[in-house]
C-alpha positions, 0 to 999 in steps of 0.5 A, a space after each residue: 389281358 382281355 380278349 375281344 369277342 366278335 359279336 354276331 352280325 348286327 349286334 354290338 361287339 363285346 369283350 370276353 374276359 379271361 376266365 378266373 384263375 386261368 391264363 389263356 394261350 397267346 396264339 390261337 386261344 380258341 379250340 373248336 370242340 365236338 362234344 360227345 352228345 347224341 342230340 341232333 340240335 347239339 351236332 356242331 362244334 362249340 368254342 372253348 378257351 385253351 389254357 396256356 399250360 395246354 397250348 403246346 399239346 391241344 391240337 386238332 384230333 385230340 381228346 379233351 374234357 369240357 364243361 357242358 350243361 353243368 357236366 364234364 363230358 368228352 370231346 374232340 378238338 377239331 380246330 384251333 382259331 384266333 377268334 370265336 363267333 360266339 358273343 358270350 363268355 367262353 369256358 376253358 377246357 377242363 383238361 387234356 385227356 390225351 395228346 394223341 391225335 386220334 381224329 385226323 382230318 381225313 377221318 373227321 371229314 369221313 365221319 361228318 359225311 357219314 353222319 350227314 348221309 345217314 341223318 345221324 350225328 357226328 358224335 354217334 359216328 365217332 363212337 364207331 370210328 374211334 375206339 375207346 382210349 387205352 392209356 397203357 397202350 399210349 404209354 408203350 414205347 415203339 422203336 422206329 422201324 425200317 421201311 419194308 421192301 415193296 413186294 412184286 405184284 402177284 396175280 396167279 390167283 386171278 388168272 381164272 377171272 377175266 379182268 382180274 390181272 388188269 385190275 391188280 396192275 391198275 391198283 399197283 400203278 396207283 389208279 383207283 378202279 372199282 370192281 364187283 367180283 364174283 369169287 370162284 369156290 374156295 376149293 379152286 381159288 380161296 377168296 382170301 388168297 385173291 384178296 391178299 394178292 390185291 393187297 400186295 398190289 396196293 403195297 407194291 405201289 407204295 400205298 396201304 390197304 383196308 379189308 373189311 369182312 363180316 366176322 372174326 372167322 373171315 378175319 382169321 382167313 384173311 390174315 392167314 392168307 396175307 402171311 402166305 403171300 408175304 405180308 407180315 403182321 405188324 409188331 411194335 418197332 416194325 414199319 408196315 404189316 397188317 393189324 386186326 381191328 376187331 372189337 372181340 380182340 379186347 380194348 388193349 389190342 384193338 386200341 394198339 391196332 388203331 394207333 398203329 394205323 393212325 400213326 402210319 406204322 401199319 399199312 394194312 388193316 383187316 377187320 369187321 364193319 367198324 374197321 371201314 373207318 380205319 385211318 390207313 395212311 395213303 389208302 390205295 385199296 378198300 376191300 369189302 368181302 361178302 357185302 350182302 352179309 347183314 353183319 356189314 350193316 351197323 345195328 346202332 344209329 345212324 346204321 351205316 353200311 360198311 360197303 357204302 362207307 368204303 365207297 365214300 372213301 374210294 375215288 381219287 387214289 383209292 381203288 374199291 373191290 367188292 366181292 363174294 360168292 353171290 352179288 348184292 343188288 346194291 353192287 349190281 346197281 354200280 355195275 349197271 351205272 358203270 361205276 364198277 366193272 364186273 370180275 366174273 369167270 366165264 361159263 366154261 371156267 364156272 362149270 369146271 370149278 363148281 360142284 354139280 348143282 342139283 335142285 330136288 323140288 316136289 316135281 323132281 321127287 314125285 317119282 319116289 312116291 310117298 318117300 317124296 314127302 320126307 324131309 330127307 328123301 332117298 335121293 339125299 340119302 344116296 348123296 350122303 352115302 356116296 359122298 362119304 365114300 370119298 370124304 366129308 359131307 356137309 349138311 346145311 340146316 337153316 334152323 338151330 336147336 332140336 325141335 324149334 316149333 311143335 304142334 298138337 299131335 291130333 289137330 295140328 294147332 301150333 303149341 303156345 305158351 299159356 303165360 306169354 303166347 310164345 311158341 313152344 319148342 323142345 331142346 331134346 328128345 326127353 326134354 319138356 316143352 319150353 317157351 321160346 320167348 319167356 323160357 317157361 316150362 309147359 309140363 302140363 300143356 294141353 291143346 286149347 282146341 281139342 284138349 290133346 296132350 301129345 306134341 308133334 314136330 312142325 320144324 326140325 333143327 340142326 340138333 335133331 337132324 344130327 341125331 337122325 343122321 347119326 343113327 342112319 350112318 353109325 360109325 361115321 364121325 359126326 360133327 356139329 357147327 352152330 352158335 349153340 354147339 360152337 362154330 368149327 373153323 375147319 374139319 379134317 379130310 377124313 370120312 365124316 358128317 358135318 351138320 352146320 347151320 347157315 353161316 357156320 359151315 367149316 372149311 374141309 381141308 380137301 373140300 367136301 365130297 358133297 353138300 346137302 342143303 335142307 329145307 330150302 323153302 324155309 331159307 327162301 321164305 324168311 321175311 325181308 326184302 332181301 330174302 331171295 338174295 340171302 337164300 342164294 348167298 347161303 347156298 352158294 357159300 356152302 356149295 363153294 366148299 365142295 370139290 369141283 364136279 370134275 372131282 365128283 363134287 355135288 351140291 343138292 338143294 332140297 325144297 320148293 323155291 321160286 323158279 328164278 331162285 332155283 335157276 340161279 343156284 343150278 346155273 351158278 348165276 348170282 349176277 343174273 338174279 341180282 339183275 332181275 331183282 334190281 329191275 323188279 325194285 326199279 319198277 316199284 321204286 324200292 332200294 337200291 333203285 330208289 332212295 328210301 328212308 324209314 321213320 318209326 315211332 309214335 303216330 303223332 311224331 312220325 306224322 309230324 316229321 313227315 309233315 315238316 319236310 320241305 323236299 318233295 318225297 313220296 310218303 308210304 304209310 304210316 302203317 301200324 307196327 304194334 298195338 295201341 298203348 293202354 292208359 292214354 287219352 288218345 291211344 291212336 296218336 301213340 300207336 307205333 307206326 312206320 312210314 316210308 319216304 321214297 325219293 329219286 337218287 338225285 334228290 336224296 341228299 336234299 331230303 336227308 339234309 331237310 330231315 336232319 333239320 327237322 330232327 334237330 328242331 324237334 330235339 331242341 324242343 324235346 318232342 317225341 323221338 322218331 327212329 330214322 333209318 336211311 338207305 336200309 337194306 331191309 324194311 321188314 
């Protein structure tokens, strides 16, 4: 039979005929489908007919193939309805890809909210939230599992933190508190054990948990701690347990973990940033460890941050725990707004649990005379020598490589590649200088200023540091940990020197006897809005692996850095620095004190987007970010620029909605592309 198609208001009603050769479902014959297209003007459901042979299997949340703009494209069914509001003829679904419901209503609501908040499209966010299908995994037979016993609430690892046991009791009781947690050093109370006990509290209340960490290394630590605290890994046929949701696991393992969560078989998910969307049944606790780590920010559009996605999921029935050795400015804003309670050990406990922090700046080293100018002053040598008498010693280096930057030995002009202008570097003591950009060798390099052919170092990397320490301490085991040489997970308790780049510090079995943090001025002077916060996070993460001061542990920071930053390290007070930085940003309306949107693209396109907004906002710029292109009639209109839109938080949602409408209009007209970043952690 023909199905009557309701027309748009004010238009005559039309008849929608049955598609040629296709029998349409008798009940709810229309499927609303989100097509996998990133264009903003296509960011809405489209109506398709449901063939009768698929009527029993097509339901909200399944994947389908549809005909769109002359091509077969992927799509997700979001609803089945009796009638369509479209006035024309509808096309039937091409085929059902899978009857597996991979997009539950809760996930669709979250994905839609994330797309709206970050001015993106639902299709872009779905690529982050739903892993690619693996048909063989869907065909696996999983026997029914028994319900696991509920564990008792354990809070022994939280006894040193005021408010910690109360937080766990509230989670176990089904409440939804928010907490910003400053973890004690690993040598005293491993953060993974505390996270495992928080997860146990959620499971004791009959709810699931979601733990998001920056990288696979932290995933390993978290799941090991879960097993130590009685949370078993999920296996096909078991009911409950943890799964890893990490892209590096491979497509089959990742999809199996996702299905275990979406089917309600696994009640704990541990993973990296994309796991923030994991469909955990009866979610009772969301944890974000080290939320200031840049790995938590998605590098693909629309660039959501895992911490904020978890905060959107928290609320009625879901508690939120954001923790780290440091404190992000965004978390500090939650504390000041009374949205979250701080969980921090008192000063007495901090002094007892942390190593003795020492900052050696130019003034401290002045008494050493000419030796004060050395990269490794005599005080650092003594710290390493004394520490090796009691166990392993960690040396943190902010730069990788051997000599990552060199200059003319006579006039000190930075050596650059004659082909592309990139900086030259040395990969070893006998290596030829090579360009850091194009990789070309510069065997016949000659200084353009004075004609000299000799080179000297102006930056020392981890490889050169390890070479120097190996000569200075012969007979001592030397270990390297970096992306270049491989990141070590742990080192034995014996006497050894460990040279690691920032973020690659391995855990010592019994804690490091000492840590020397080199080139502090390099870490603190890197460009970016969060430079101070990032530097303190790196230093505290390394110092947290050192034994407490009561056991002789010491952490030495070498280099001139701003006094507030040095004071935060010496006092072990990341909350104080976060409070100071937030106040400074509030004075100039920078995030997170104010809402910020970054527009990047050609000058004409960026200006058109800014001019098309109706919501009142403060526009900073646009400022050039690169040279004007050659060979165009008006190079200034095509010059790449950046503009900032500053808005008070109460008007943020209205601005982003207005921005989304402007982008959709430009997309439909195929006008110039503008890259949009909403709530960026950095504007550099």
